[in-house]
C-alpha positions in Angstrom: -23.9 -31.7 1.1 -24.9 -28.0 1.5 -27.5 -27.2 -1.2 -25.9 -23.8 -2.0 -22.6 -25.4 -2.7 -24.2 -28.0 -5.0 -25.9 -25.3 -7.0 -22.7 -23.3 -7.1 -20.7 -26.2 -8.6 -23.4 -27.2 -11.1 -23.8 -23.7 -12.3 -20.1 -22.8 -12.7 -20.5 -22.5 -16.5 -23.8 -20.7 -16.5 -24.2 -17.1 -17.4 -28.0 -17.3 -17.0 -29.1 -19.5 -14.2 -32.4 -20.7 -15.8 -33.4 -22.3 -19.1 -33.4 -19.1 -21.0 -31.0 -18.2 -23.9 -29.1 -14.9 -24.1 -31.2 -14.0 -27.2 -34.4 -14.3 -25.2 -32.9 -12.2 -22.4 -32.1 -9.5 -25.0 -35.7 -9.8 -26.4 -37.1 -9.4 -22.8 -35.0 -6.3 -22.2 -36.1 -4.8 -25.5 -39.7 -4.9 -24.3 -39.2 -2.9 -21.0 -40.1 0.8 -20.8 -37.4 1.8 -18.5 -35.2 5.0 -18.1 -32.2 6.0 -16.1 -34.5 7.6 -13.4 -36.1 4.2 -12.6 -35.4 1.9 -9.7 -35.5 -1.9 -10.2 -35.6 -4.8 -7.7 -34.6 -8.4 -8.3 -35.2 -11.1 -5.8 -33.0 -14.2 -6.1 -30.6 -12.4 -8.4 -28.2 -15.4 -8.7 -25.1 -14.4 -10.6 -26.5 -11.0 -11.4 -26.8 -11.2 -15.1 -30.3 -9.7 -15.4 -29.5 -6.8 -13.1 -26.2 -6.2 -14.9 -27.9 -6.0 -18.3 -30.7 -3.8 -16.9 -28.0 -1.3 -15.7 -26.0 -1.6 -18.9 -29.0 -1.0 -21.1 -31.1 1.6 -19.2 -28.8 3.1 -16.6 -31.2 2.3 -13.8 -30.5 2.0 -10.1 -31.2 -1.3 -8.5 -31.6 -3.5 -5.5 -30.4 -7.1 -5.8 -31.3 -9.8 -3.2 -29.9 -13.3 -3.0 -29.4 -15.8 -0.2 -26.6 -18.0 -1.6 -23.2 -16.9 -0.4 -21.6 -18.3 -3.5 -23.8 -16.6 -6.1 -23.9 -13.5 -4.0 -20.1 -13.2 -4.4 -20.4 -14.0 -8.2 -23.0 -11.2 -8.5 -20.8 -8.7 -6.6 -17.8 -9.6 -8.8 -19.9 -9.2 -12.0 -21.2 -5.8 -10.9 -17.6 -4.7 -10.0 -16.3 -5.8 -13.4 -19.0 -4.7 -15.8 -20.9 -1.8 -14.0 -18.5 -0.5 -11.4 -20.2 2.9 -11.1 -23.7 1.6 -10.9 -26.1 2.5 -8.1 -26.8 -1.0 -6.9 -27.6 -2.1 -3.4 -26.8 -5.8 -2.9 -28.4 -7.7 0.0 -27.4 -11.2 1.0 -30.6 -12.3 2.7 -33.8 -14.3 2.3 -36.0 -12.5 -0.2 -39.1 -13.3 1.8 -37.7 -11.1 4.6 -36.9 -8.1 2.3 -38.8 -4.9 3.0 -38.3 -1.8 0.8 -38.0 1.7 2.3 -41.2 2.6 0.5 -44.0 0.4 -0.8 -44.7 0.6 -4.6 -41.4 2.2 -5.3 -39.9 0.2 -8.1 -40.6 0.6 -11.8 -39.7 -3.1 -12.3 -39.6 -6.0 -10.0 -38.4 -9.5 -10.9 -38.0 -13.0 -9.5 -36.9 -15.7 -11.9 -37.1 -19.3 -10.9 -37.3 -18.8 -7.1 -41.1 -18.7 -6.4 -40.4 -21.1 -3.5 -39.3 -18.1 -1.6 -42.9 -16.9 -1.5 -44.6 -20.3 -1.4 -45.4 -20.4 -5.1 -46.2 -18.4 -8.2 -49.2 -16.6 -6.7 -47.3 -15.6 -3.5 -44.4 -14.3 -5.6 -46.7 -12.1 -7.7 -48.5 -10.8 -4.6 -45.1 -9.8 -3.1 -43.9 -8.1 -6.2 -47.2 -6.3 -6.7 -46.7 -4.7 -3.3 -43.3 -3.4 -4.3 -44.1 -2.2 -7.9 -45.3 1.3 -8.9 -48.7 1.6 -10.6 -47.9 1.3 -14.3 -44.7 -0.7 -13.5 -43.6 -4.0 -14.8 -43.3 -7.4 -13.1 -41.1 -10.2 -14.4 -41.4 -13.8 -13.1 -39.9 -17.0 -14.3 -41.8 -20.1 -13.5 -41.9 -23.8 -14.5 -45.1 -25.3 -15.8 -46.4 -28.7 -16.7 -46.1 -29.7 -20.3 -48.2 -32.8 -19.6 -49.5 -34.5 -16.5 -46.4 -35.6 -14.5 -45.9 -39.3 -14.1 -46.0 -40.4 -10.4 -42.5 -41.9 -10.7 -41.2 -38.5 -12.0 -42.7 -36.7 -9.0 -41.1 -39.2 -6.7 -37.7 -38.9 -8.4 -37.8 -35.1 -8.4 -39.2 -34.8 -4.9 -42.1 -32.7 -6.2 -45.8 -32.5 -5.4 -48.3 -32.4 -8.3 -49.7 -29.0 -7.2 -46.3 -27.2 -6.9 -46.7 -26.1 -10.6 -49.6 -25.4 -12.9 -50.0 -25.2 -16.7 -48.7 -22.3 -18.8 -52.2 -20.9 -19.1 -52.8 -21.2 -15.4 -49.7 -19.3 -14.7 -51.0 -16.4 -16.8 -54.5 -16.7 -15.2 -53.0 -16.4 -11.8 -51.4 -13.0 -12.7 -54.6 -11.8 -14.2 -56.6 -12.9 -11.2 -54.5 -10.5 -9.1 -55.2 -7.6 -11.5 -52.1 -7.7 -13.6 -52.1 -7.3 -17.4 -50.0 -9.8 -19.3 -47.7 -8.1 -21.8 -45.6 -11.0 -23.1 -44.4 -14.5 -22.4 -41.0 -16.0 -23.4 -41.3 -19.8 -23.5 -38.2 -21.9 -23.4 -37.5 -24.6 -26.0 -36.2 -28.1 -25.5 -32.8 -26.9 -26.7 -32.7 -24.2 -24.1 -33.6 -26.8 -21.4 -30.9 -29.1 -22.8 -28.2 -26.4 -22.5 -29.3 -25.5 -19.0 -29.3 -29.1 -17.8 -26.3 -30.2 -19.8 -24.0 -27.5 -18.5 -24.8 -28.7 -15.0 -23.7 -32.3 -15.8 -20.6 -31.0 -17.6 -19.5 -28.7 -14.8 -20.3 -31.2 -12.1 -18.5 -34.2 -13.6 -15.4 -32.2 -14.4 -15.3 -30.6 -11.0 -15.6 -34.0 -9.3 -12.8 -35.4 -11.4 -10.6 -32.5 -10.5 -11.3 -32.7 -6.8 -11.1 -36.5 -5.9 -10.3 -35.8 -2.3 -13.3 -33.5 -1.7 -15.4 -35.3 0.9 -18.6 -33.9 -0.6 -18.0 -35.5 -4.0 -19.6 -39.0 -3.5 -22.9 -37.4 -2.4 -22.6 -34.7 -5.0 -22.2 -37.2 -7.9 -25.0 -39.4 -6.7 -27.3 -36.3 -6.7 -26.0 -35.0 -10.0 -26.5 -38.4 -11.8 -29.9 -38.9 -10.3 -30.9 -35.4 -11.6 -29.5 -36.3 -15.0 -31.6 -39.5 -15.1 -34.7 -37.7 -13.9 -34.4 -35.1 -16.7 -33.7 -37.5 -19.5 -36.3 -40.1 -18.5 -39.2 -37.7 -17.6 -38.4 -34.0 -17.0 -37.5 -33.1 -20.6 -41.0 -34.0 -21.8 -42.9 -33.0 -18.6 -41.6 -29.7 -17.3 -41.6 -26.4 -19.2 -40.3 -22.9 -18.3 -41.5 -19.5 -19.2 -40.8 -15.9 -18.3 -43.9 -13.8 -17.8 -44.0 -10.0 -18.3 -46.9 -8.4 -16.5 -47.9 -4.8 -16.0 -49.4 -3.4 -12.8 -52.3 -1.1 -13.7 
């Protein structure tokens, strides 16, 4: 089954496509020193909620990049419904291939939960640094290990031990690149439960409503394995945080 379709179905009921609550998104935006004259960039914009809220709150202009054809359409629909007059450029493409017209031209750059695009947390920060103005902000969302992952969990999840680090190490990586940490928003078990549970709920109901869909046997196998993986190991092993850095 195509991965983009799998993610589309499992995230049908999500407004925010990561383990962050709407209250934490509001808190994050309250910390940003943006104005209507600023330009912002989001790589892997997903359904476009962060970009939409940035425009609604600050009146900024923006560039949104996402590779999924399903979430790209979701984002375009959201922009049209909520911020129809906004100055937003949407690019359906691989974020790793994105090149701005001018380097260091954005007051804010962001990439939440898609550091695989740049081969990890450090690579993501390096890319965003190149696109961010001096004095601008960088937002990244990245998992981290709550405890040493069990080998069975790594096998179930298809992960390597070194793909993630600790919460502290995520901060140190940014600081080693010259960034100043301004704030972290660390997700709770409850926020993870909502994020995961909405995927199970949407997936099971979608499969029940589409019994003739040829993708559904493979889809349900993957969905139920993901559920087991989270309940048995992931809930106590993997954390999530949004990191707000400032480029000097």
